[in-house]
C-alpha positions as CSV (number, residue, x, y, z in Angstrom):
1,M,14.7,-11.8,25.1
2,T,12.6,-14.4,27.0
3,A,10.0,-16.5,25.2
4,E,7.3,-14.5,27.2
5,G,8.8,-11.2,26.1
6,A,8.9,-12.3,22.5
7,L,5.3,-13.4,22.7
8,T,4.3,-10.0,24.2
9,L,6.2,-8.2,21.4
10,D,4.6,-10.3,18.7
11,R,1.1,-9.6,20.1
12,G,1.8,-5.9,20.5
13,L,2.8,-5.7,16.8
14,A,-0.2,-7.8,15.8
15,L,-2.4,-5.4,17.7
16,L,-0.9,-2.4,16.0
17,Q,-1.4,-4.1,12.7
18,A,-5.0,-4.9,13.5
19,V,-5.7,-1.2,14.4
20,A,-4.1,-0.2,11.1
21,D,-6.1,-2.7,9.1
22,A,-9.3,-1.2,10.5
23,G,-8.7,1.7,8.2
24,G,-11.0,4.7,8.7
25,D,-13.2,2.7,11.0
26,A,-12.0,2.5,14.6
27,A,-11.8,-1.0,16.0
28,T,-13.4,-2.0,19.3
29,I,-11.5,-3.7,22.0
30,S,-13.6,-6.9,21.4
31,E,-12.8,-6.8,17.7
32,L,-9.1,-6.4,18.3
33,A,-9.1,-9.2,20.9
34,A,-10.8,-11.5,18.3
35,T,-8.4,-10.5,15.6
36,I,-5.1,-11.2,17.5
37,G,-6.5,-14.2,19.5
38,A,-6.1,-12.6,22.9
39,S,-8.4,-11.7,25.8
40,R,-9.8,-8.2,26.2
41,A,-7.7,-7.8,29.4
42,A,-4.6,-8.7,27.3
43,V,-5.5,-6.1,24.7
44,Y,-5.9,-3.4,27.4
45,R,-2.4,-4.2,28.7
46,L,-0.9,-4.1,25.2
47,L,-2.5,-0.8,24.5
48,V,-0.7,0.9,27.4
49,P,2.9,1.0,25.8
50,L,1.4,1.7,22.3
51,S,-0.5,4.6,23.7
52,A,2.5,5.9,25.6
53,R,4.5,6.0,22.4
54,G,1.7,7.8,20.6
55,L,1.1,5.0,18.1
56,V,-2.6,4.5,19.1
57,R,-5.2,6.4,20.9
58,R,-8.4,5.2,22.7
59,D,-11.7,6.8,22.2
60,G,-13.9,5.1,24.8
61,N,-14.1,1.4,23.7
62,K,-12.6,2.2,20.3
63,V,-9.0,2.4,19.2
64,R,-7.4,4.3,16.3
65,L,-3.9,5.0,15.0
66,S,-2.3,8.1,16.4
67,V,0.1,10.7,15.1
68,G,3.2,8.7,16.3
69,V,2.7,6.4,13.3
70,L,3.3,9.4,11.0
71,R,6.8,9.8,12.5
72,L,7.6,6.2,11.7
73,A,6.1,6.4,8.3
74,G,8.2,9.5,7.6
75,Q,11.3,7.5,8.2
76,V,10.2,4.6,5.9
77,L,8.8,6.5,3.0
78,P,12.2,7.9,1.7
79,Q,13.6,4.3,1.7
80,L,10.5,3.1,-0.1
81,R,10.9,5.8,-2.8
82,E,14.6,5.1,-3.2
83,A,13.9,1.4,-3.8
84,A,11.0,2.1,-6.2
85,R,12.6,4.7,-8.5
86,P,14.9,2.5,-10.5
87,V,12.2,-0.2,-10.8
88,L,9.7,2.4,-12.0
89,R,12.2,4.0,-14.3
90,A,12.8,0.7,-16.1
91,L,9.0,0.1,-16.3
92,A,8.3,3.6,-17.7
93,E,10.9,3.2,-20.4
94,K,9.8,-0.3,-21.3
95,A,6.1,0.5,-21.4
96,E,6.6,4.0,-22.8
97,A,4.1,5.2,-20.2
98,T,4.0,7.0,-16.8
99,A,4.8,4.6,-14.0
100,H,3.9,5.0,-10.4
101,L,3.9,3.3,-7.0
102,S,0.7,3.9,-5.0
103,V,0.1,3.0,-1.3
104,A,-3.2,2.4,0.5
105,E,-4.1,5.0,3.0
106,G,-7.4,4.1,4.7
107,D,-10.1,4.0,2.0
108,H,-7.9,5.6,-0.6
109,V,-4.7,4.8,-2.5
110,A,-2.1,7.6,-2.9
111,A,0.8,7.9,-5.4
112,V,4.1,8.1,-3.6
113,V,6.5,7.8,-6.5
114,V,5.9,8.8,-10.1
115,V,8.4,8.3,-13.0
116,E,7.6,9.7,-16.5
117,P,9.1,8.1,-19.6
118,S,11.9,9.9,-21.5
119,S,11.3,8.1,-24.8
120,A,7.6,8.9,-25.3
121,D,6.7,12.0,-27.2
122,V,3.4,12.4,-25.2
123,H,2.7,11.0,-21.8
124,V,0.4,11.3,-18.9
125,A,1.3,13.9,-16.2
126,Y,0.6,12.3,-12.8
127,R,1.6,14.0,-9.5
128,V,2.9,12.5,-6.3
129,G,0.1,12.7,-3.7
130,I,-2.8,12.1,-6.1
131,R,-5.4,10.0,-4.2
132,Q,-8.1,7.7,-5.6
133,P,-10.8,5.7,-3.7
134,I,-9.9,2.1,-3.5
135,G,-11.9,0.2,-6.1
136,A,-12.4,3.2,-8.3
137,G,-9.6,2.4,-10.8
138,A,-6.9,-0.1,-11.7
139,V,-4.5,1.2,-9.0
140,G,-7.0,0.5,-6.2
141,K,-8.6,-2.7,-7.7
142,A,-5.2,-4.3,-8.0
143,L,-5.0,-4.4,-4.2
144,S,-7.8,-6.9,-4.0
145,L,-6.5,-9.2,-6.8
146,K,-6.2,-12.9,-5.8
147,Q,-3.0,-14.8,-6.2
148,E,-4.6,-16.9,-8.9
149,G,-5.3,-15.3,-12.3
150,R,-3.4,-13.0,-14.7
151,G,-2.0,-10.8,-11.9
152,W,-3.0,-7.3,-13.2
153,V,-6.1,-5.2,-13.8
154,T,-6.9,-2.5,-16.4
155,S,-9.3,0.4,-16.3
156,S,-10.1,3.4,-18.5
157,G,-11.1,6.9,-17.7
158,D,-10.7,6.6,-13.9
159,V,-7.8,9.2,-13.9
160,A,-8.9,11.3,-16.9
161,R,-10.9,10.8,-20.1
162,G,-8.8,8.8,-22.6
163,V,-6.3,7.6,-20.0
164,V,-5.8,3.8,-19.6
165,S,-4.4,2.4,-16.4
166,V,-2.8,-1.0,-15.8
167,A,-1.8,-2.0,-12.3
168,A,-0.5,-5.0,-10.3
169,P,-0.3,-5.5,-6.5
170,V,3.0,-5.5,-4.6
171,R,3.0,-8.8,-2.8
172,G,5.2,-10.3,-0.1
173,V,6.2,-7.2,1.8
174,P,4.7,-7.3,5.3
175,A,2.5,-4.3,6.2
176,L,2.8,-2.8,2.7
177,K,-0.4,-2.6,0.8
178,A,0.6,-1.1,-2.5
179,S,0.4,-1.4,-6.3
180,V,2.6,-0.6,-9.2
181,G,0.9,0.8,-12.3
182,V,1.3,2.7,-15.6
183,L,-0.8,5.3,-17.2
184,S,-1.1,5.7,-21.0
185,L,-2.9,8.0,-23.4
186,G,-5.1,5.9,-25.6
187,P,-5.3,2.1,-25.9
188,V,-2.6,-0.2,-24.6
189,R,-1.7,-3.8,-25.4
190,A,-2.7,-5.3,-22.0
191,E,-1.2,-8.7,-22.9
192,V,2.2,-6.9,-23.2
193,T,1.9,-4.2,-20.6
194,G,0.3,-6.3,-17.9
195,P,3.2,-8.7,-17.5
196,Q,5.6,-5.8,-17.5
197,V,3.8,-4.2,-14.6
198,V,3.6,-7.5,-12.7
199,A,7.4,-8.0,-13.3
200,A,8.0,-4.5,-11.9
201,A,5.9,-5.3,-8.8
202,I,7.9,-8.5,-8.2
203,A,11.2,-6.6,-8.7
204,L,10.1,-4.0,-6.1
205,T,9.3,-6.8,-3.7
206,G,12.8,-8.1,-4.1
207,A,14.3,-4.7,-3.7
208,L,12.5,-4.1,-0.4
209,K,13.5,-7.5,1.2
């Protein structure tokens, strides 16, 4: 591949990422140009192959992700689940709580893998596909945690009354905005469970690289 071709590919991928990062709000051509550091004319050119492959769609001056992205995601999700299950299994047994991996989808975060502990007499039932607004509980708030600090967040009652959540972000995996968390009935020792959740998030990052 020529240097020019590599630059075009990089800008095309950056453009697709910029459209995805806009979430539920469609991005304008001008906003996309500013985000990837290109001219409006360059953005229009880059949109042609992305539109042809069904990855994005234009609605006047605005651009959104299209259904072609679902096909790609459908290929990636099974691999993500395969990598996450052993990590979550170890976390669930160690914390004696229901462990899960949740991924951001627009303004919400959805559980894509759930592992229940085999050692606990009572545990929280949590279904794959459950969605929560970002910022409403530990699983969503973890996504906005800064690198500095303790690395995890706790919340109570966001899933159900009496249920405590502890979650940490998955860092270092390009294009993946996700968090690992546990759900427990009653109080938890955050100083113990928090580092366990962070360690699981780090282990998942390693498994995905």
